[in-house]
N, C-alpha and C positions, 0 to 999 in steps of 0.2 A: 216934743211929742204932744199930740193933741189929747186933751183930756175929754173923756166921754161921760155923759151923765148916765145915771142908772137906766133911764128909759131907752137910751141908745144902745147900751151894751147887752141888755137882756135878749133882744131879738137876735143879735149876733151870736150870743152864747147858745141860743136854741138852734140856730142854723148849724153851728159847729157840732153840737150834740147829735143832730140828725145826720150830719156827714159822718161822724164817728160810728154811729149805730149802723148806717148803711154800709160802711167799710167793714165793720165787724160781721154783718150778715153776709157780705160777699166772701169774706175769709172763711166763714163757716160753710158756705156752699162749696167753695173750693176744696176744703178739707173733707167734706162729705163725698164729693166726687172722687177725690184722690183715694179715699178709703174704699169706695165702691170699685174703682179700677184695680186696686191692689187685690181685692177679693176675687175679681174676675180673672186676673193674671194667675193667682194661686190655683184656681180651679182648672184653668187651661194647662198649667204645668202638671197638675195631678193627672189630667186626662192624657197628656203627652207621655207621662211616665207609665201609665196603665197600658197604653198602646205599644210602647217600646217593649214591655214585658211579654206581650202576646206573641 
């Protein structure tokens, strides 16, 4: 295994942190979109039930 000096590992760690943060942001966007779609589906189901009762 190659040993890295501190100067070489710090940029690599920064890149990995950026990648993790980017991934976390993508997951949050996905979760927000999923929640939004679930709310829309709930509203559509409520409208469908209202129409079925008429």
